[in-house]
C-alpha positions, 0 to 999 in steps of 0.5 A: 500499499505504501508503494501506491500511496506515494505513486497516487501523489505524484500521479494526482500532483503532475498528470492529474492535477491539471484535472483536480484544478478547475476547467474555466473558459470565457471571458469574465464580466469586468471586476466581477470575483467568482471563488470556487472552493472544495475538498476531495476523498482520494480512495485506492480500491475503496480505501481512503488514502488522501484528501485533496483541497482546491480553490480557484478565484477569477476576478476580471480576467486574471485567474489564480488556482491552487490544490493540496493534497495530504494523507488520510484514513489508512494513507495516514499509516503508510505515508507522510507525503503531501504537496500542493501547486499554484498557478495564476495568470489571464484569460484572454477572450478564449484563451488561457495565458498562464504566467506563474506556477509553482509546486511543492511537495514531499514523499519518501523523506524527499522534498520536491520543487517546481517553478515555471515563468511562462508567457506567449503560451510557452515555458520560459524559464523553469526550476525543478529540483531534484534534477532527473539523473541522465540515463541512455534510455530517458527521452531528452526534453528540448526547448522544442518540448516546452513550446506550446506547453503549459502547467498542470493546472493552467492547462485544465482552464477549459474554454467552453460555451455559456450555458447548457452548450457548455455541457455538451460532448464539445466541452471534452474534445481537446488535447492538452499539453502540459509540462510539469518541470521534469517531463513533457505529456499530453492528455487527449480528452474525448467525450463519453457520456452525460451523467446526473449527480446530486449532493456534495454542493451540486445537484445536475448533469456533469459531462464524462470525458475519457482522458488518455496520458501520452508520454511525450518527453523526460520519459523512460518509454520502458519503465513499468510505471510509463507503460501502465499510465499510458493505456490506462482508462483515465476518467474525469467528471466536470460539473458547471459551478457558479457560473455558466461557462466555468466547470471545476473537476467532481471526480476523477478515477485512474486504474493502478496495480492496487485498485482503482484511484478516485478522486470525488468531490465531498464538499463544494462551496460556490461563489464563496464570499469572503473565503475562497476554499470550502470549510471543512 
């Protein structure tokens, strides 16, 4: 369990962190502030191993997003790993223009840190520690891989149409190019179905997207974990929160060797006044 718990933190912080953030779109009303916060339960094979928090603030056309993960339930026994990430930038028309991203986490008595400076849709400068050790089978990350790429949180800001049209299959029709400081990968989304959910702060339809994790660079193709993620049938449910053109993740599921890992909303707070995070 300890092995999968640590792997769970890494998967959620990097490949899945973008999905844990929020999905937004369109131009915000001038000077109007929109706030969404949530608590998420993280389970593996039905056992609680962690808890995630999410907050998103949109002020005018500027956004800031934050996620955090910590052990909970049986995960508190087997792991002390925890982490978090923050991103900020602007929405210009229907485009997301990231500015800054930071991530810090701790697992297996090791500290991890990433800082990205972004502009014009590319990574301009970055720092990631610890650095990967050079090995012959690792695909080198080049300057080209950092062009037309975004940090994991900002990559999840998905433009959709206002109103009911935002919950159409088109919401899943996109490929997200992500650079997490160490690796470049894409997340290919495609429409699966529309469902109805209730409770936990939202009652109504959710768009269910299938997600494929596609390794591009920084990976070692022969490694078991890479092959498993590349072949995994990942799924994310998106729900409208707070305004017609805002979607936030309601549920994410990722198959692992120890069973299905599910990140699901336990409590959501919409357009909160005075706070940008759901109260415990």
